[in-house]
N, C-alpha and C positions, 0 to 999 in steps of 0.2 A: 598155353595160357599166357605165359610171360611174353611170347612173341606177339600174340594178338594185342596185348596191352601196349606194346611198343608201336605197333602199326596205328592204333587209334591215336596215340600221342602224336605221331608224326603227321597224322591227318588233320589235326586241329589247326585252327587259324580262322581269320575273317571275323565278321561281326557277330555279336551275341544274339541269339534268338530268344525272345521271352517265352516262358512256358508256365502254364498252370495246368497240371494234369492229375488225374486221380485213377487209381486201380480200385479194386474192391476194398482193400485194407490199407492203402497208403495214399498220400498225396505228395506232390512235388510243386514247389513254387520257386521261381527264379527272380531274385530281386532285380528290379529295373535298373537301379544305379550300380550295384556291385557286381552283378552277373553271378552271384552265388546262389546255388540251389539249396533249398531246404527240403529234405525228405523226411515226412512225418509218418510214423507208424500209427495206425488207428484201428486196432482190434480190441474193443472193450471186452472185459473190464481191465485187463492187465497186459495186453499185447503178447499173450502167449503165442509162441511161434508154431503155427500149424503149417501144412504144406502151402497153402494159399499165400500166407503172409511171406513166407520165404521166397516163393516164386515172384510175388509182387516186388519185393525188395530187389531181386536181381534185374527185373525188367526196368525198374526205375533208375537203378544205377547205370544200366546200359544207355537209357535214354538221356540221362544227365551227361554222360560222356559224349554221346553223339551230338548233343545240343551245344557243345563247346562252352560249357559253363566254366567259371573260373575256380569253383570249388564245391564241396558237398558238405552240408551239415545234417547230421542224422539226429532226430529227436522224436518225442512221443506226444500224441494228443491226449494221453491220460494225465491227470493232475498229480498223481503220486507214484506212478510206475513208469520207468523207461521201457523195460520189457522183462517179463517174468521167466523168460527162457523157453525151452521147448515145451509144447503142449503135452502134458503127461497123458491126456486123454487119447492122443494119437499113438502112444506107445503101449498103453495098457490093454490087455486082453485083445490083442489084434494079431494079425498073421505076419509072417516074415516078409512078405512083399510090401506091406504098408510100412514096416520098419525100415526096409531098404529105401523106400521112397523118402520118408521123413529125413533120414540121415543124409542121403544124397543131396537133398535140397538144402540142408543146413550147410553141408560142404560148399555147395554152389554159391549160397548167399555170402558165406564167409570169404571165399576167394575173390568174389566180385568186389567186395568192399576192401579187403586186405590188399588185393592186387591192382587196384586202380591207381593210375599214375596221378589222378587229381588230388589236390590238397583236401584232406578230410578232417572233420571235427565232430565230436559227439556232444550235444547239449543234453546232459543227463538230468532230466527234470523229475526223477523219481528213482525208485529201487531198481537195481540192475543185477539180479542174480544169474548165475549159469550162462545161458545163451544171451541174456542181456548184457552181461559183462563181455562175452565173446564179441558182440558187435561193437561195443564201446571201444574195446582194446584193439579191434581191427582198424580203428581210426588213428590218425596221427596225433590228435589233441583231444583232451577231454575236459569239460567244464561241468561241474556237478552242483546241484542245489543242496542246502544243508539238511541234516537229519534224515539221510537216506543211507542205504547200504549197497555195496557192490562187491562182487567176488565170484569165483568159480567154485560152487558148493556141490558139484556133481557126486562126490564121494558120499554125501549124505543120503543119496538115493541108490547107492550101490553102483553107480556108473563111473567108469574110468575115463577121465579126460585125456584124449589122445594128444600126441605131441603137437600136431598141427593146431589143435585147439588152444594149446598153451603158448603159442607163438607170440600173440599180442601181449600176454602176461609177462613173458620173458623179455620182451622188448623194453619194458619199463620198470620191472622189479628185479632186484638182485636174485640170483638163482636160489640162494638159501631161503630167502623170504618167500619166493614163489613156491618152492618145494613144500615148505611147512604149511602154507595157506592152502595149497592143493590137497595135501594129505589130510588136513583137518577139515576141509570143506568150509574154510573160514570166510565170513562176510565182513568187510571193512566198513566202518562208518565213513561218512564223507570226510571228516577231519583226519581220520586214520589214513584214508586213501590218499588225501592231499599230502600228508607228511611223508608217506612212502614214495610218492611220485606216480601212484596208479591213476590219479587224476591231476591235471595241471593247474587248475584254478577252481575256486569256489565262487558261486554266484548266489545272490539272494533270491533270485526268481528265474523262471524260464526265460523271460525276456532278456534279462541280463546275461544269462548263459548263452543265448543265441547271439547277443551282441559281442561277447567275448570270443566266441567261435568265429564270427565274422571278422573280427579284428586279427585273429591268428591267420586266417586265410588271406586277409588283406596284406599281411606282412611279406607276402611273396609278390606283390604288385610290381616291384622293380626287378624281379628275378626272371631270367629267361624261362618260360614255362616248360620248354623241351628239355633244358638242362636240369631243371628241378625235378621233373617227372622221371627222367632217366636215372638221376641220382637216388631218388626214393626207391625205384625198382631194383637198383643194384643192392641196396641195403637189404631188401626183402627177397632177393632172388633165390638164395639158398633154401629159405623156408618154403617158398613156393614150389621149387623143384623137388624138394623132399616130399612135400604134400602130394604132388602129382604122381610120384612113384608108388606111394603106398595107399592111395585113396580107395582103390577097390578092396584091398585087404582090410582097410579100416572100416568099410561098410560091413564086411563079413564079420569082423570082430565085434562090431556093435550089435549086429543081429544076434550073434551067439550069446552075448552077455545080456542083452535086454530080454531075450527069450527065457532065460533061466527062471524056474519057478520061484526061487527066493527073491529075485529082483522084481518080478511081477507082483509078488506079495507085498513087497515094500512100496511099490507104486500104488497099489490098492489102498494100503494104509494111509499113504500120503493124501490120496484123493478123498478118502473118508474124513480125514482130519480137516481138509479144506471145507468140506460140506458142513461140518460141525461149526467151524468158524463163521461160515456164511449165515448160519441160523441164529448166531448170537446177536 
């Protein structure tokens, strides 16, 4: 994985090609002036991550890399949710093969974003629990709108966040803070996340968040892109190599955990509570 990223980085160069593309659940637009690609998740109502969304994210990241874009901004088409994380419906009352597929595609989407040499930023225009936080922290920079929450709250559903999933968290938070947050399944407010360094800036609107993300990526305009990309990948190399070594075991561990009757029961209760909220 790391080797393929280096090859893509070395292959970059030449003029920018404009792009406006869409998959089933995502859109990509490249700014004419800046050459920065904005990847927007669009799976109403809350961008819950099913297999299709995760596959679409991977395809878009690959296309952005091949298009020689200057950077990537990840955001949401929803007005108050960045991404609600993995779609519980895909994990509840299902077979082990389906569990294998959903977790494998989550792994693939994370490594595509975490392991790209492109400058990346997340314009977090809504709540970002669990897998939403995972995608945001896979990016190098995060800008969040007020009055939202972000965090890895997997323990609240009885799911253990594996070490690779914690990588982005540990990149930006002190280990002690990260450990307590993960064990508590804590969700941070926008202000709390900013004070801790989990997000880098606060913006008053999605538009302002996108602008701040663009400014961050633009800060590399005078930096050699090859040197920048290789430096980024060196910082992330140990996490990527460790992930590649344990990814098959990680899938097996997830299947074993998610299949447990008590975990399935908790998922069922969670889904039932969502239905009740939806009726109010």
